[in-house]
N, C-alpha and C positions, 0 to 999 in steps of 0.2 A: 805393320802398317804405319811406317816412320811419317809417310806424308800427311796421313790423316791426323796422326797424333799431333804433328808439327801444327797443323791447321788449327786444332783445338787450343793449343798453348799459345798461338799468335792470338786468337781472337778472345781469349778468357784470361790471360795474364798479364804482367808487366815484364816478363823475363826478356833478356836481350836475344837477339837473333843467335849470337854466339852460343849463348847457354842451350837454346832449343836445338840449334844444329849438333852440338855435342851430345845432347841426351838422346837425340833421334837418329844419330849417325848420319847425318846429312851433310852437304856442304851449305854454307852461309848463305850463297846465292840462291840455293833452293829455297831455303827460308825466306828470304827476300821476295822471290817471286810469287810464294804462297802469301805472303803479306800484302803484295802489290795486287793480288788476284790476276798475276800474268801467267799463272801455272797453267800448262796445257789442258787441265780438266779441273775443274771446279770441284775442291773436295768437301766432303762431309766430315766434320771434325769427329775424332774420337777421344773421349774422356780418358786419360790415364789414369785418373785418380778413381773413377768408377771400376776400371779393369784391375785396379790393385797394384798399379805398376808406380804410382807415386802418391804422396800424401800431401794434404794441403799446407802441413808444416814445412815438409821439404820445399814447396814452391815458394813459401814465403821467405825461407832462408835465401834462396836465389833472387828473390826481388829486392831484398835488402842489400844484397852484396853481387854485384855484377860478375866478379871473378869468382863466385862459387859455381861448382859443377853438381848438377843435380843426381843423386843416388837412386838408381832404380830400387824399388823394394823387391820385384820379382819379375822374370822375364814373360815375355807375351805368351800366352798359350800356343803350343805349336799345334799346327794343322795335321791331324793324323789322315793317313790313307786308309779309306773306307771300302767297303766290298762295292762291286759295281764297276761299270765301265770307266777307264780312266779319262779324265778330262783333258782335252787339247783345245789350246787357243786356236779361234776361228782363223788366224792368219797361217796357222800350220796344218789345217785339216786338209788342205788340197794337197799336201806332201805325203799323207798317209799312203796312197797306193804305191809310190815310188819306196817307201819304207818296207811295205809288207813284200813288194816284189823282190826286194834285195834280199829279205830273210828267207824267203821260198827259194831263191836261186841258191845263195851261199849256207843255208842251215836247213835242209830238208828234213832233218831229225825233229825239228821243232814242230809241234802240232799247231793246227788252226786255232784250237783253244787258248793256247799259250801265247800264240801271235796277237790273238784278239786282247787278251788283258795287257799285253806289253804296249801295244799300239794304240788300243783303245778303239777297237773297230768290231765288225759283226762278221761271223763266220761266212754269212752269204757274199759279203764283198771279199774276203779272203779267196773263197771258193771261185769266184768269177776271174780274179786274177790269176789265180792257179790255173784254171781252165781256158785262160784268155778268151773268156766270154764278156769281160768288162766292158762298160759302154765307152769308155775312154782308153782302152788298152793300147791304141796306136800311139798315144802319147805318155805312157807310163814308162819311166826309165829307172831301174833298180838303182837306189841311192841308200848308203848306211844311215839307218834310222837315228844313230847318234849324232851324225854331223847335220841331220836336219832337224835336231833338237825335239824328236818325239820320244826318246827315252834317255837315261844316261847309260854310260858305259859299263857302269857297275851291274846295271839292271840286265842288260844284254848279255854280257859275260856270265852271269849266273844263271840266266836261263838256258844259255847254250850248253854250258856245264851240266845242268839239271838233265835237259834233253838227251844230252850224249850218253850221260850215266844210264839213264832209262832205257837207251837204245843199245846199251853195250859197246859202245863204240868210244874211241879216245877223243876228247874234246880238241877241236883244232887251236892252234896257238897262232895269234895275229903278231908277226914280227915285222910288219912293213916299216915301222919307225923305230924298232928297237928301243922302246921305252918312251918315244916321244910322240906318242898318238896324239895327246892333248893340242900339240903344235899343228898337226895337220888338221884336226877338228877346227881350231881357230881359223887356219887358212882357208879351209873350204867353206866355211861359213862367211868369212869375208868376201871370198870370190862371188858365192852365191847372192850376197847382199848388192855387191857390186853390179852384178848382171841385173839384178832386179831395177837398181837405180837407173842403169842404162837404158832399160827397156822403157821404163816411165819417162826417161828423157826425149827417147824417140816417140814415143806416143804423144807427147806434148809437143814435139816438134811438128808432127804431122798436123795436129789440131790447129796449130798457129798457121801452118803454110796453106792448108786446103780449107780450113773452117769447117770441115764435114768428113767425118770417118765412116766409111762403110762397114758396119759391124759384122759382114760376112766376108770381108777381104782381110787376110792376115798375110 
């Protein structure tokens, strides 16, 4: 939580923006925005002293010498994966059906339970997509869950290998990019974001042109 930590340091110390940026791993302009209250979201400060990451004596050293770089006492506690459904950001939840459809089509050896844990969804939803009874089935298009940002490539590969082993089959090898898969992922993400921006621009253009949009016309 570097931005929250930076917010606390700005409000509670006389450290320079350069020192705070270096300690929090931020650009100095981000720290400037936090100090000017022009950041996108108003942050609640996070006390690094209480968290055991800094000592007051270390902060005092920095306040006395603008060229001094603060030394972290310990790294922030890592958030560990707990049991239960995977959390998916709201902005990506609409992509889940596409990711599920892709797995069902390309890796039938993976069970519904495994898909549910990987994507963070329910067996009911998976079954509906598999049986093509999902309420939005006409608009579901199979897309790689990695490019959608629903899981990592390592997680998907590990699950495919595990399911293939349990089914007694050889795990397929994806050689589409001959080791340059990350480049494809970034390209697909960029294209997808560009398409979203274009759709938003078109939508805004219609609003300005007509002043009213029929929500039932697409």
